[in-house]
N, C-alpha and C positions, 0 to 999 in steps of 0.2 A: 889259443886264447882269444885271438882277434875275432875268429868266427863266433865263439861263445859270446863275446862282448856285443857283437852285432846282433845276434839273436835276442840277447837280453834287452837291448835298446828297442828292437823291433817289437817284441812282446809288450814292452812298457808303453809304447805309443798305441798299441792295439787296446790295451786295458785302460790306459789313462790318456785319452785323446787330448790334443792341445785345444785351447780355446779358439773359437772361430775367428777368422779375420773379418774385416768389415765387408769384403766382397762376398762373403757367405751369409751375411745377415739380411733377412727379409725386412726392408724398411717399411713396406706397406703393412706388414703385420704389426710392427711397432706402432705405427700411426693409429691402429685400432685400440691401442692401450693409452693413447694420449688424448686429452679432452681440452676443449675451450671453456674457460670459466668466465662468466659475465656477472659482475656484481652491480646491481642497479641501485643508485642512490637517488635522492630527491631531484637533483638538478644535473646529474652526470652519471656516467657508468665507467667501471674499470674492467679491463679485459686482461686476463692472464691465462696461464696454462696449468694443467694438472695431469695426473696419470692414475690409472687404475692399479691399486695395490692389494685389493682383496675382494672377495665375492661372498656375500651371504646368500641365504635362501631366496630372499626377495630384493636384495639391494646390492649395489656395487659401492665400494669404498674408494674415495678419491683423495690423494695426497696433493697438497699445493703449499704455497707460501702464505703465511697468515696475512701479510699486508695486501694480498690480492683481494681479500674479502673484507678488509677493514677500511673505514674512512678516518680522516683526522679527528673528527669529533661527531661522527654520525654512524648509525647502524644501517647497513644496506636494506632496502625495501624487499629485495629478492636476490637470490643467487641461483643461476641456471648453469647447466652443463650441457655441452654439445659434443656428440660422439662422431667419429670419422665416418662411420657407416650409418649414421642416423642424424644427418645434418639438418633435415627439414624441420625438426621439432626439438628444441632444447628442453631438457627435463629439469624440474625444480630440485635443488639440492638443500640438504639440511646440514648444519654445522654440528659435528659430533664433538669435536674438541679443537682447541687452538692454543698456541702460545701467544696470547693477546698482548699487543703493545710491544712485542719484540720485533725490531726491524728485520731480524734474520730468523724469525720464528716459523714454525710449521702449522698447518691446519689440516684437519681430516673432515671430509664431507661424506655424506651418505646420499645415494641417489636410487630411487625406485621408479616404478612405472613401466612403460613400454621400453624395456632395455634391449639393445641390439643383441642378436644371437651370437655374433662372431667377435664379441669384445675380447681383448687380450689383457691378461694380467701381467704387468711387467715385473720382471724378476730382479730382486736386489742382488748386487754383487758386493759382498763384504770380504772377499778372499783375495782379490787381485792385489798384487804389490805394485803400487803406483809411485813413481818417482818424479814425474815431469817429462814433458815431451811426447806423451802418448796422444794418439789421434782419437778425438772424441766427437760425438754428434749431439746436437740439440734439435728437438722437434717442438715447435711452438707457434706463437702468433705475434711476430714482430709487427708493429703498427705502421711502420714507414717502409714502403717498398717491398713488403713481404707478402707471401701467400699464406692462406690458412694451412696449418700443419706443415709449415716451411721447415725444411731440413737444412741445418747449418753445420758446417764443418768447423771444428775448433781444435785447439791444442791445449793440453793440460800444462799449466805453469808449475804447479806444485802445491804445497800446503802452506797456509799462513795461520799457525795455531790450529784450531779445530775447523778450519774452512779450506775447501778446495778452490783454487783459483785457476781460471782458464781464459783463453782469449778466443775471439771469433766474432762474427757479425751477429751479435745478439742485442736485443732491445728490451724495454720494460715489459712488453707483452710476453716475453719468454719466462718471466718470473713464475715460479711454482712448478715449472716443467722439469723433466728428468734430464740429468747429465748422463749420457750413455757412453759406455765403453764396450765395444764388441757386442752390442745388443743388450747389455744389462745396465741397470741403474747403479751408478757409483756415487750419485749425489742429487740433491734437490736444489734447484737454482733459487736463491733467496735474495740476490742483490745484483743489480746491473749498474756498472760505473763506466760510462761511455761504452766502448765495445769490449769491455772486460767483464767477466762474471764471477760471482762468488757462489759456491754451492755448499750446502751442509752435507758432509760425507755420509754415505749409506750406512756406515756402522752406527753413527749417532741417529740418523733419521729413522732407520728401521727400528732401532731400539725404542725410540720415543713413541712412534706410532703403534708398535705392537703392544705397548704397555698402557695405552690409553683405554679407559673403560668404553665399551660399546663397539670396539673393533673386533671383527671376526678374524682370529688368527689363522684359521684354517681356510684354504680355498675350497669352496663348495660348488658343485655343479648340480643343477637341477636334474633329477632323474628323468629319463625319457619316458613318454607315455607307453604303456604296455598294453597291447590289444588282447582281449580275451581269447584264449585258445592258442596263443603264440607259444613258441618253445620256451620262452622265459617266464611265461605266466603260469607258474606252478605252485603247488602247496609248499614246495621247498623254499621258493623265493619269499612267499608270504610269511613262512615260519621263521626263516633265518635272516631275512634282510629288513623287513618292515618292523616297526616298533609301535609301542602303545603307551598312553598315559592314563593313570587312574588317579583322579583328584577327589579327595575327601576334605570337607570344610567343617569348621566349628566356629559359629553355629551353622546350621543347614540353611537352605533356601538362599544360596549365594550363586551369583552368575560366574561362570568360568569362561575366560577368553584365552585363546591360543593364537599368538601372532595377530592380536587385535580383532580376532574373529570370535564371536560368541558361539561356543560349542555345547553349552548345556547349563542346567541349573541343578543344584544338589538337593532340591526339595525331597526327592524320593531316595536319595542316597548318592554314592560316589558317581562322578561323571567319568565315563570311559571314552577315550579318544583313541581309536585304533587306526591301522593302516597308515602309519606315519613313516615316511622315508627317514633313515638315520640322518639327523641334522641337529642344529641348535634351535630351540624354540623359547619364546617368551610367554610365560604363563602368568595371567593376572586374574585375581579373584576379587569380585566387588559385591558389596551388599550395602544398601542404604543405611546410613547411620554408623557405618564402620569404615575404618581406614582400609584402603586397597592393599592387597597382598601381592607381591611380585616375586618371580623367580625365573632365572634363565636356566634352561635344562638342556644338556647335551645328551641326545639319545643315541645309543649304539645299536648296530644291527641286531634285530631279534629281541631287544630289551623291552621289558614291561616295567615302567617306572611308576611307583606309588608316591604321590605327594599329599602331605597333610597340611592344610592351610588353616591356621588359627587367626581369626580376625579380631581386632581390638576396636572398641567403641571410640568414636570421636571423628573429627574432620581430618582434612589433609594436614600432615605434619609440616611445620615451618621451623627450620633450624636457624633462621636469621637471629643473630645475637652475638654476645661476647662470651666465650667459653674459657674455662680455666682448669688446669690440673692442680688440685690442692697440694700435691707433692712438689710442684714446680711453680712457685709463686712468681718467678721472673718471666714466665712465658704465658702469653695470652693468644687465643685463637679467635679471629673475627670471621664470622660466616655470614654470607648474604645469599639468600635463596630467591631465584627468579624462576617460577614454575617448578620443574624438577631439577633445574640446574643450580649448582651451589658453587660459589666462589669463596676461597679461603685465603686469609692472610695471617701468617704467624708473626707475632711481635715479641721480641726479646729485649728485656731491660737489663742494663749493666751500669757500671759506674760512669760510662760514657753517654748514657741516655738510652732511648728506646729506638730500635731499628726494626725494619722488616727483615726477618731471617728466613722466611719461606713464603711462597705463594703457590696456590693450586686451584684446581677446578675439577668438578665431578658431578655426579648425579645422585639424587635421592629417589629410591624406588621403594615405596611403602615405608618401612622403618629402617631400611638399609641405605647407608650413606657411603659411597666410594669416591675418594678424591685422589687424583694424580697430582703430585706436587714437585716443585723444584726449589732447592735451597739456595741461599746466597753463596754457598761454596761451589755451586754448579752441579751438585749431585741430585739425583731424581729418585722418586719412590712413590708408594701408593699406600693409602690408609683404607681400611674397611671397618666401619663401625655400625652399631645398632643403636637407635634412639629409643629411650624408655617410653612406656605408655603415657607417662605424664609430661613427656617432652622436655625433661630437665637434665637428663644425663645421656652421654654418648660413650659407649664402651666398645672396645674391639682391639685391633692391632694395626701397626704400620710397619713398613719395611723399606729400607733403601735398596735400590737395585744394585748398588755397588757390592753389598754383601749378602743380600737376600735373607737376612736374619729377622724374623718377626719379633716385634716388641709390643708389649701391652700398652694400650692407650685408654685412659679413663678421664673424661671431661665432664664438668658441671657447668650448666648455663648460669652465668653470674649476672647477666643483664641483657635486656633486649636493646637493640640499637636501631636507629632510623635507617631506611633503605639507602640513604645517600652517604653512609658512613665511609665508603671508600674514596670519597673525593677529598683530596688534600685541601686544607684551608677551612673546612666547615667545623662546627663545634664538636661533633663526634670525633673527627680526625684529631683535632687539637687535644681532646681529652685522652685519646689513645696515646698520642705522642708524649703526653705529660706523665704517663705511668712511670713511677719510680724516680721522677725528677724532683 
């Protein structure tokens, strides 16, 4: 029996190897997934840390803390990202989403351009059972006495509610960086208090980031160039691996863009775009005097996808205003649009008065509005709606991530509101606060 038990244990460790210890982790490889973030304001700059959490066809996605890219009362003039193996030239970053105003919030950035070839995507760890006392590492940019990509050793203290607490030689410049355990991300550093740090656990952080609109959930690697006549350059590859798009428009004579590149005009009929590597693509159709049409398409190997784009007359849609559900008179939705970005505030009226019951942020693409929201109870979810041709109704669904049950949503624009409605104290805000009182 003892021999059988030994063999079982031996086979178990062969099939289910234990997690690597720190001595087996390649720190230099981890550094290639950690970035320096510089937010430039009018009279100062803020430096923080971030890490690569995903890769698109032309972009990398960076996770950091929201306060790294926010000012107390100003918007940064620019945000740049510096990579470990590409330090000579910082790259401009675009904010995809953030938990704005939350001192422990997260932010997601997108970076394109001359990206390093050897960048590493850091892996989330949502499985390790952590109790306190574990040996952790921090890679970042402490501003006092520290080196770039400084590696700091720390000790996990434990949980304080939904926050991981740890000790170590960390400073404000470490904010937004990964808290690492055996080479994987167990949290995102969101707060530094003296030489103690608070991190949002990976279970919450990954869930938040993965459900933000605009984030590529799948890790994508650019296909290598295939030289003609090589062993892999065959009809079998072209027939089974590459994909194609066929775009038809109503009316005709519309321009078709794929990933911001003009690929054709439908004057003579459908536009066919072939030889596309399997990946995610953004398709946009434009015609003067009509609203743009958008769609994100996931192409599978060998797929030939037909898209039918129907354009509607009119200019760019603006959803800024006050929206109501006729069946729920106690709930009002306030939307403010800035470009294609939309901020939402849900106001609920009861016998106690009117309060903010949910806040969210998302994007309007053509007539499709997607918003990621967080409720006052701490739950999160996402809505997906379509705005009518006359711009007066929004219809679609919403679902909380806690139960993933889609619910019908139908809103009517009851009033337009000034661009400054979100500022407490102004007339529009006071009117909103007075609903039901």
